N, C-alpha and C positions, 0 to 999 in steps of 0.2 A: 504494500500500500504506500503511495507516495506521501512524502512529508508535506503537511498543509502549508508550511512556511516556505517551501522551495520557490514559490512565485515571488517572494519578497527579496530574493537575492540581488536583484538589479536596482533596488530602491536606493537612491542617492539623496533625494531631497524630500522633506516631509513638511506638510502644513499642519499646524497644531490648532486644536479647537478646545478651549476651556469652557466648562459649563459652570455657571455661577447660580446656585440654588439657595433660596432662603434657608438658614440665616447667614450664609456665607457672604462676605463683603467682596466687592470688586478687587480690593487690595489682596485679599486672601486668594482669590481666583488667579490673579497675576502671579502670586507666589507659587501656586501649584503649577502654573504654566511654565515658569522658569525651571522648576524641578523636572517637569516632563521633558523640557529641552535638554536638560543634563542627562536624563535617561536615554534620549535618542542619541546623544553624543556618545554614550557608552556603547551603543549598537553600531557606531560608525556612520550614522545618518545625520546629515546637516539639516538645519531648520531654515526654510526659506520664508516663513511668515507664520503669523498666528492671529487668532481672533477669539475674544472672550465674549461668550453669549450668556445673557441673563435670561432665565426661564422661570415661570411660575409653577408649571407642572410638566412632567415628562410626556412627550408625544409618543404614543405607542408605535408609530410608523418610522419616524426619523429621529426620535429623542427630542429634537428641536422642531419648531414649526416648519411647514413646507417652504414658506417664504425665506426663512433664515437658512434652511438647507440649500436653497438656490443661491443665496448670498455666499455661503461657504464654498459652494462649487465654483462660483465666479472668482473668488479670491484665490482658491487653490490653482485654478487654470492660469490666472494672471501671474502667479509665482512659478508656473511650470512645475508643480509638485508631482512627484511620483506616487505619493500616498498621503492620505488624510488621517491624522491620529487624534482621537478624542481622549480627553483627560478623564472622562467618566466611563464607567462600564457600559457596554452596549449589549443588548440582547441579540441572540442569533438572527432573528428576523430583521431587527433594526440594522444590523451590520450588512445583511444582504441587500436591503432596500437602499441603503446609502451607497453601496458599491455600484448598484445598477444606476443610481442617479448621477454619481460622480464619474462613472466610467473608469475608476481606478481603485486600488486597494484601500481598505479602511481597517484601522486597528484601534483598539482601546488601550487604556493604561495597563490593564491586567496582562494583555498579550505582550506588551512591551517588556514588562517585568519578567514574564515567563521566558521570553527570548534571551534576555540578559542572563538569567539563571542558567539557561541551556548553554550559553557560551562559556560561562565560568565554572560549570560543574567539572570536577576532576576525579574525586573518589567514586567508588562504586555506589555508595549510599547516596551521594549527591546526585549522580546521574539517574539513579532509579527514582529518587524523589521528584526531580524535575520532569522526567518523562511521565510519571504518574499524574502530576499536576497538569501538564500540557494535554495529556490524553483526555482527562476529565473536562478540560476547557474546550477541546475541539470536538468532542463527541456530539453535542447538540448542534454543531456548526458544520456538519458534514454536507448537508444539503446545500448545493451551490458552491461548494469549495473547489470542485474540479468540473470541467466540462464533460468528463466521461461518465458522470454519475447517472445519466439517463439510460445508459446501456443495460442490457440484461444478459444474464448468463444461465445456461442450463435450459432444459426443456426442448423437446423435439416437436416440430409441427405435426399436429394430428395425434401425437402420442401422449404428451403431458401438457400442463398448463404453460403460462408464459415464462415460468422459471423465476429465479431470484434476481431482483434488480441489483445493479452494482452498488447502489447506496446501502441496500440492506446487507449485502455481503460485507462492505467496508465497515458498517456499523457493528456487525457481529464480530468481525475481526478485531476491531478496536476494543470492544467490551471484553473479548477474550484476553487481549493484551493487558487491559487494566487489571483483570483478575490475576494474571501471572505476576504483574508488578507488585500487587498487594501481598502476594505470597512471598516473593523475594524480599520485599521490604520487611515483612514480619520476621524473617530469618535474620536479616541484618540488625533489626532492632533487638532481637533476642541476644545477639552477640554483644551489642552495645550495653545491654542490661548486665551481662556477665562482667564486662569491663568496669561498669559502675560499682558492682558488688565488690570486685577486687580492690577498687580504690577505697571503698568504705571500710573494707576489712583492715586496710592499713591505718585507719583512723587519722589520716591527714585531712584537715579541713579543706573544703573546696569552695572557691568563689567563681561565679560566672560573670564574665565581662559582657555587658549588654549595652545597647544604645542604637542610635540612628545610624544608618549606613554612612560610611566615610567620616565617622566621628574620631577615628584614630584608635580603635580597639586593638587591632593587630599590632600596631606600632607600640602601644602601651605594653602588651604582652611581651614583645621582643625586647623592649627597653628594660623592663623589670627582671626578666628571666634569662636574657641572652639567647632567646629562641630565634629561629629563622623562619617563623610563619610568614607566609606571603602577605605583604602590605603594599598598597598602592593608593594614590590619590584619585580614586574613582569609586563609583557606586558598586556595592556588592562585590568587593574584591575577595571577601571571604564567604564561602558557603559551607565549608566543613569545619566542625568544631576542632580546635587544637588545644590540648591540655599540656601544661608544662609546670614543673615544680619551682616554686620561689622559696629560697632560703633567706630569711630575714636576719638582720644584725644580731638579734637575741637568740639565734639558732632555731627559732620556731620555723615550721615549714607550712606552706600553703600551696594547694593546687589551683592554678588559674586556668580557666577554660574560656577561650575566645569563641564567640558565637556569631551566627549570621546576623547582619544588620537589619534593622527595621526601616520601614518607609511608610509614608502616608498612603492610605488606600491600598494596603498590602492585600492581595487577593486571598480570600479565605482558603481557597484550594491549596495555596502555598503554605499557609499556616498549618493546615491539616497534613500536607505531604511532608513538611519539615518538622513534624511534631516530635520525633525522636531527637532531632538536633536541638530544638528549642527547649526540650525537657531539661537540658543542662541547667537552664535558669531556674526551673521549678525545683530540681533536686539539690541545688547548691545550698551550702550552709548560709551564704549571704551573697549579695549582688554588688558588683561594681558597675554603676550606671554612668557611662561616659557620654558627655555632650560636647559638641563643637562650639566653644565660646566665640569663635570668629564668625559663625553663621548668623545672619540677621534673623533667621527663622528658628533660633535656638529654643524659644519658648514653645513653639508648635512641635518641635522635635521632642521636647520633654513630654508633651501631652501624648504624642503618638506612641512613644516608648512605653509610657505608663498604661496606655490603652491596650497595647499588645500584651504586656505583662499581665494585665487584668484578665484578658481572654485566656491566657495560659494558666491563670490561678496563682501567679507569682507576685502580684502587686503589693502584697503585705509582707514580703520578705524583708529582712534587715538589709538596708542599702547604704552604700557609701557613694555619694554623688561626686563626680569628678568633671570639672570643666577643663577640657583639653584645648590645645592650640592657643594658649594665651599669648604666645609670641606673635601669632598672626591676627590677634584681635585688635591690633592698633593701639594708639595712645589715648583712647578715650578714658579719662579719669573716672567717669561715672559708670562705666560698664561693669567693673568688678563690684561696685557698691550695689548696682541694680541686680546683678546675679546673686550676690550674697544676701540681699534682702529677700529674694525669692526662695533661696535655699540656704539658710543660715549655716548649716554644718558642712557645706560643700567645700571641696578642695580645688585649688587652681594650679594646674600643672602645664608644662610644655614638654612633650616627649622629645622634641627636637633640641631644645637647649638644656633639658634636665631640671629646669626650675620646678620646685614644688614636689619633686619625687621623694625627697627625704621625708617631707611631711606626710606623704602618702604611706611610706614604709612604716613610719611611726604610728599612723592611724591603724594600719593592718596589725601591727604588733599589739596595740591596745585592744583591738577587737578580738584577737586570738587569745590574749591573756585573760580576758574577762571570764571569770568562772573557772579558770585553770590555775594550777600550781605546778612548779617544777620541784620535784622531790628527789633526794638521793637515798637510795635504798640498798640494803644488804639482805638478800634472801637466802636462807639456809638450804642445803641440798634436799631436805625432806619436803620442801614446799615448791616443788616443780609445778604444781597446779597453779600457784600464784604467778609464777613466771609466765605461764601460758596465758593467763588472764591479762597480765600487763601487756603482752604482745597484741591481744585482740581488743582490749578496752582502753589502753593508754597509748602514748607515743613515746617510744624509747629513743632518747637522744644520744646517749652514750652507754656502753655496757662492756663488762668483762667478766670472765669466769676465773676464779682463783683455784689453786691446786687442790683445795679441800672441797671443791664443788660449790662454794658460795658464789652467788650471782650478784654482782654489784652493778648498779645502773642509775643514771639520771633519767627520770621519767616525767613526762608532762601528763598530768591527770586532772580530772575535774576536782574542784575544791571539796565537793561533797564526799569524795572518796578518801581524802587525806586522813580522816579520823580512823578509818579502817586499816590504814597503812602505818599508823603510829608505831606499832611494835617493831617495824622493820626499818624505820628511819635511821640513817647513819648517825644522826645527832643524838639518838637515844641508845646507841650501841655501847656496851661496856668496854669494848676493845676496838682498836683501830685495825681493820681487817687486813691492811697491807702487810702488817707485821705478824700475822698469824702463822704458826708453824703448819706445815703440810698436814692435812687431815683434821685440823682443829675445826670445831663447830662453833657457829655464832651462838652466843648465850642470850638470844632474844626470846622473849615469851612467845608461845605458840598462839596465834589468833585463830578465829573460826575458819573453817575449811574454805569458804568462798567469800573472802573479804570484799570483793568488788561486785558481788551479786546483790 
């Protein structure tokens, strides 16, 4: 079955149409059009013109009124556009009607985002997720997508009926492919679940880096951890989650996970398809919400990010808000005050210059140390059960075994567990274990068999 987007390969110039519906203001509509132009640039398509249309209600035939549709056609022809792109979602019949009227291809914002994701997908999971989202998008749009859909196959004259129409065959094939993709993705998600369990077993806290697309999430991950995750100054540079370990100055450890960026009017099909990827934000211990301080639309980016997090059920997670790209924000002395008044606890950083990163590390250490203690323990040989529990329920920073079988370790545990470990604290031991003769036992009182339970 041919790819529905193969007819768009020759597109070089696009005419953009913004739809301004109440209560959206013309200024907001212009802002959305500017972002759509950036999305088209990511596809390698130049914008030759645009038009903002205010409507009171959606027209079932053209989305806009017939007179306004004729005006759009005239403007697109004047610009010699290869395609007309609407910033609002179009129904299948609306898209077909507009294509017949304009005599050229018509796309909506959802299809643009899907095509960008298709270009950027690299790993098997991302490829499967994008293909599933695109297949679901194109299924109701098969009619009229190709000229050959009126043909029929099967059936012999006088022997059987008319046979199966090509569109019915293609629709059946696409439904079958959707089913196969769902099965493959379920297996990939199962593997991702196993990876998450392994991370949880290690008891290293995890933070998800989320935010609007191109806010600098991957650059922040690379700067903090020395990772080499792909980072670029373009929309949706990251589709696949990347997890790296960050070791902070106080020896505490944190897993940072970079996630796919959010965008206004993100198609629900993409949220559903990328659910396993976006789940990183849901399952994280807390969230690093990154915003581009240099963007004039930073407030709407904040609202969009919270909206997507709310849809995922992660909007009430503990968050650290980070305003990135302060070096590019200019010399406006009131910008920082304005942002700080909106988010009093926010941090201001620049990954390019390194400004503010020490404050971020300190904030992370404070967040990790809340409710935690680092204790020095000496566990006698007959308490191997306790050593096993420390490995599963605590975070062992340093450890060594002595010749007598004593296990000495520095362990990060919850403060509520410290009382149960009192008998084994080094500070409470009667002797210093480094000077113990071989085979000597620690003279610590024996606690209950499951001190961490």
